[in-house]
C-alpha positions in Angstrom: 8.5 -0.1 0.6 7.5 -2.7 -1.8 4.7 -3.7 -4.3 2.2 -6.9 -4.3 2.4 -8.5 -7.6 -0.4 -6.8 -10.1 -0.3 -3.7 -8.0 1.3 -1.5 -10.7 -0.9 -3.6 -13.8 -4.1 -2.4 -11.4 -2.8 1.2 -11.2 -2.1 1.1 -14.7 -5.8 0.1 -16.0 -6.9 2.7 -13.5 -4.7 5.4 -15.0 -6.2 4.2 -18.6 -9.8 3.9 -17.1 -10.6 0.6 -17.7 -12.6 -1.8 -16.1 -11.7 -2.3 -12.4 -11.3 -6.2 -11.3 -8.3 -8.5 -10.5 -5.5 -7.6 -12.4 -3.7 -10.1 -14.4 -0.1 -9.7 -13.4 1.8 -8.7 -16.9 5.7 -8.6 -16.5 6.2 -6.2 -19.4 4.6 -3.5 -17.5 7.4 -1.3 -18.0 7.7 -1.9 -21.2 3.7 -1.0 -22.2 3.1 1.8 -19.7 4.1 5.6 -21.0 6.2 7.8 -19.1 3.2 10.0 -17.7 1.7 6.6 -16.5 4.9 5.4 -14.9 5.0 8.6 -13.3 1.6 8.9 -11.6 1.8 5.2 -10.3 5.0 6.1 -8.6 3.4 8.9 -7.3 0.5 6.8 -6.1 2.2 4.0 -4.9 4.7 5.3 -2.9 3.1 5.2 0.2 2.2 1.6 -0.3 2.8 -0.7 2.8 2.9 -4.4 2.2 3.8 -7.5 4.4 2.7 -9.0 7.8 1.5 -7.1 10.7 5.1 -6.3 11.9 6.1 -5.1 8.7 3.2 -2.9 7.8 3.4 -1.4 11.5 7.0 -0.5 11.0 6.3 1.0 7.4 3.8 2.5 8.8 6.0 4.6 11.4 8.4 5.0 8.6 5.5 6.8 6.3 4.3 9.0 9.3 8.3 10.1 9.7 8.7 11.0 6.0 5.1 12.8 6.0 4.9 14.3 9.1 1.2 13.0 8.7 -1.7 13.5 11.6 -4.2 10.9 10.2 -4.1 7.7 8.0 -6.7 6.6 5.2 -6.3 3.1 4.4 -7.3 1.2 1.4 -6.9 -2.3 0.3 -6.9 -4.1 -3.1 -7.8 -7.5 -1.4 -9.8 -9.4 -4.8 -10.8 -12.7 -2.8 -14.0 -12.2 -1.0 -12.8 -14.7 1.9 -9.2 -13.1 2.3 -11.2 -9.9 2.0 -13.2 -10.8 5.4 -10.1 -12.3 6.9 -8.7 -8.9 7.4 -11.5 -7.6 9.4 -11.2 -10.2 12.1 
């Protein structure tokens, strides 16, 4: 499962208790965060589902198979207000 650009940076900021908002992508993140932050991010982001509706549907089925989940809670990081509203349609 992939990750959207900036997702790692956003997660690092959350772990470091920095103000949330639209993350600026920092290609040096692998060099900047410590082992504990990297491990925590990997644990939090292993279930990220990214892509068009067909891709996300396939990834969701794979996630359910891997975890034997009977319930899914979804959360999205869409910082652009218009884009966020478009996902509700």
